[in-house]
N, C-alpha and C positions, 0 to 999 in steps of 0.2 A: 408926578416925576414920572418921566418913560422907564424902563426896561436897563437900558446903559446906568441908567442916576442910579436906582433902586443897586446894583450890579457895585457900581462905586461905593455906594452909599453899605453896600456891605465887606467890601474887603476893609475897609474902615475901619470896619467895629472889630473885625476880626483880626487886623492888625493891632487892633488899644486891645484887645484882649487877650494876646500875648503880651504885648508891653506892660500890659499893669499883673499878669500873673507870668511871670518869670518861668516858673517852674510850673506850667500847665500841663497835663499829659495827655500825650497825646489823642487817645482817646473821648477824653473829657472834651477836647477841642473838636473832637466828629462829632457826638452830640449837639456843640453852640453851633457847628455850620449847617446841620440836621435843621434842627431850630428854626436857626434864620431863613434857609431857604423857605423854608411851610409858611412861618409867615408871612414872609415880603413875595410870593410867588402864588397865586391866588391858581393858575391852571395846573399847578403839581400836587395829582394826588397822592404819589407816591415819592420819599426822598429820603435816600440810606445808603452804607459804607456792607460795601463783600469784601473780606481780607482772606488774606491767603493763609490756604495751609498748605504747603509745597510737600508736607509725608502723604496726604490723602491726596495731592493733585484736585485741589478742588477751593471754591471760595466758600466762606461759611460768612453767615449773617452777622450781621456787624450793628452799630447804632440807625435807626430810623422812625421815619412816622410817614403812617398808613396802614394800610391793609392786607392782608395775602400775598406774606411775602415768604419764599422761598428759601429755605432755611441752609439748602448746600449746593451750592453751582458748581459743576466739573466746568472743569479749565474750557475745558471745549465741545460747549454747550452756552447756549443760549448769547444773547447783546454781552451779558457781564461775562461771560468767557473768553467773547472774539474781542474785548476790550483789552483785556485780562493777556493774551496771547501775544494780541498784532501787538501790544503794547501802544496804542493811539482811536482816542475819540474815536466812539459810536454814536453819532446822529442822524436820527432812522425818524423817519414823516411816518410811516404806515411800515410797524413792527409785521401787522398780518402777512407783509411779502416777503417775510425773510422765512427760509426751509428750519434756519436751525432759533430762530424763537424761542424763549419757553414763557408761557401764560401763567404768570405765579397768579397775573389778576386779569380776568373778563373780560375786565374794563378800561384796562391801557391801547390806548394806539400808537400813539410816538413816545418814544425811550433819548435818552442822552444818557451815554456811558463815558465817564474819564477813569485813566489810568492814574492814583496816586503813583507815580515813580520816586524813586531814589534813584537816582544813578540810572543803571540800564536794571534794576531791580522795582518788580512791581511791588508794591505794600499790599495794596487796595484796589478800589476796581468805586465812584462815585454814582450810585443810579438814582436817575431820577424819569418819574412815569410820571402821562397828562392819557387823561379820557380822551380830548382831542388830538385829532391828526394836527399834525405838522407843527405841532407846539414851541418848538427848539429852535434856534438859529445861530450863525457866524459868533452873534454877541453874546448866547448862553454858552457858548461852547467858551471862549474867551476867555470871561469873566473865572469861567467856570475851570478852567485848564490852570488858570491862577493861583486859586483857591487851594486849588489841590496840589500848584507847587510848594507853599506854604505849607500846606500841613506837610509832606511831604519834606522840607528842612525843618519842621517843627519837631519832627519825628527824628531824623538824624539828632538835632541837638540836644533833644530829652536823652535818648541811647547814651550818651557820651557823657551823660550828667550821672556823677557817684550820692549815692545816698546811703545817710548814715545811719 
């Protein structure tokens, strides 16, 4: 199965999970997404989310799989901070070429970070690291952005539910 087919399969699984679990919680869905990515793609050594703390002006560690995680990242630092601040996907072939890169893991060589956007508001960033250089491309970007859109939509739906 090629990369695009793997992503299409991932999308189907995520959409099915939401359909079957109509009230799936936002963080639970994040955990599911992290697990699916790690199981599906062997080149990803760290997969996880950083969530917004607007009061402290930082991103804090959310659901993830991998070693060597930064617990907090200021909005102004790192690839995750740039994705959050710019509200744009960061696709980095060589993290060592960036003066603002934060080395949470000494083995990371490439990275993709996708903001989870609810309207104009960035809720979180989805961070994926690889030990290989140039490990991510426009296919990763396209499908990861779609998955982050689904996650943001689910956040919106869930926040409107009233639980007794």
